[in-house]
N, C-alpha and C positions, 0 to 999 in steps of 0.2 A: 181179788182172788180170780184165778182162771177158772171159768166155767164154760164149757163148750157151748157156743162157738166163739167165745170171746172173753174179754176182761169185764168183771163185774165189781163195782164198788158198792158193797153192802151199805144200806142206809146207816148213817152214823150221825151223832149229834156233835155240832161244833158251835163255838161262840165266835161270832164275827162282830167285833167292836161293841160287845155288850148285848147283842141280839142273838138269842139261842135259836138255832135252826137245825133241821134234819136234812141230810144231803146224801144222795146216792146217784149212781150212774152206770152206764154200760157202754162198751166199745166192742163192736162185732168185728172179728178178723177171720180170715180163711180164704181159701181159693174161690169160694162161691161169691165173695163180694169184690173180687178182683181189684184190691187196693183202694176201694172207695171208703171203707171204714165208717159204717153207720154208727151213730152214737145217740145216747139219751142222757140228759142231766135232769135231775128232779130235786127241787128244794122246797121245804115246807117250813114256814115260821108258825109254830103253834101259838095260840093266843097267849100274850104275856105283857107284863108291864116293863117299860124300858125307861130307866132313869135318864140315861144319856148315851148317845152313840159315840163311842171312843173314836178318835181320829179326826172328827169334824172340828174339834176345837183348834186344830192347827190352821184352819181357814176362817176362824172366828165365828163358828156356827155351833149352836147347842140345839139338839133335837131330842125331845123326850115324848113319851106317850103313856097314857094310863092303860091303854090296851093296843097292841100291835099284832097283826096276823097276816099271813100271806102264803102264796104258792107261786112257784116258778117252774116251768117245764120247757126244755130245749131239746129238739131233735134235728137230725140232719146227717149229711155226709161230711166227715171231718175235713176232707180236702176241697170242699166246695161250699164256701160260706153262703152263696146265693140259695142253697137248698135248706139252710137252717130255718127252722120255724120255732117260735116260742110264744108262750102265753104266760102272762104275769098278772097277778092281782094282789094289791097291797091294801089292807084295811086298817084303819086306826080310829081310836076314840081318845078324847082329851089330849090332843097333840099340841105341844108347845114348841115354838121355834124362836130362838133368840140370837141376834147378831151381837158380836162383841167378844173379846177375849175373856177368859175366866177371871172373875173378880171385878170386871168392868160392868157398869150399868149399861146394858144394851137394850135395844127395842125388842119387846117380846110380843109374839102373836100367838093366840090360842085358837084352836079349831076343835069344835065339838066332834066332828066326824071327818074322816078322810077315806076316799075311795079312788084308787089309782089303778086302772086297768091298762094293759098294753099288750100288743101283738107284734111279733117280728115275722115278716113274710116277704120272701124274695128281696132281701136286703133293705127293706124299709121297716122302720119301727113306727107303729101307729098307736095312738092313744085316743080314746073317745070316751066322753063322759067322765073325765077326771074331775074330782070334786074335793075341795077342802072347805068345809062349812064352819063358820064361826059367827059369833054375835057381831063383832066389829068389822070383820073382814071375811069374805068368802072368795075363793078362787075356783073358777070353772073353766075347763078347757078341753080342746081336742086338737089333733094335728098329726103330723108325721115328720120323720127325719130320715134322710138317706144320703149316701155319699154323693150321688149324682144330682139329686133334687134339692139338697139343702134342707132347711127347715120351713115347713108350712104349718102355721098354727093359728088358732084363735084362742085367746085367753081373756076371760071376763073377770074383772075385779068388782065385787060389790062391797062397798065399804060405808061405814058410818061417816057422817060429815067430818068428824075429827080426823079419822084415819085417811079419808079421801084428801083432806087438806095437806096432811103430812106427805102422802104419796105424791101429790102434785108439786109440792115444794122440792121434794127430793129429785123428781124428774126435771124440774126447772134448773136446779143447781147443777145437774149432770148434763144439761143442754139437750135433754131428750123429749121435753114436753111438746116441742114443735115438730117432731118427726112425723112423717106420714103414717106410720104404723100405730101411732097413739091417738085414740079418739076418746075424749072425755065426754061421757054422756050424763053429765051432772044434771040432777033434777032437784028442784027446790023442795 
């Protein structure tokens, strides 16, 4: 709807692959912004149970959560992506991830808690303190990605001996266990 001084998308509910979220936005127009078009996008995932996120099965991935919630806000000048700034936080409980096509027996991972924060600033996406905590596997990480700087990240996997053995075998089969980025800090 047009509401001076621009276009306003009133908050509305949508279903995105089985995740229900609320979405709204604004785009400012007029002589006083001289073609720069400031904008705002706001999305909220109210706490909900997610059986499966549709569309991920096409890449052999099943993702579900006993509880999923989040918030995403993006602002900037439409014609200048380097001005875009965003904040995101995604929270989850009882998260399950399974590789394999539907009907196949794939490896399943469970996480009791998930905390995924991210910030977009000056063309760089930063994440710090990202956590997926489970009994057999926990993933902890921070880093950044940008077009010019590529990916710089530290990811720590804390795994039970059984899962650590499977991860090592998988990396060896893929020829990645001897790469300089992989450091096995196995403790007895």
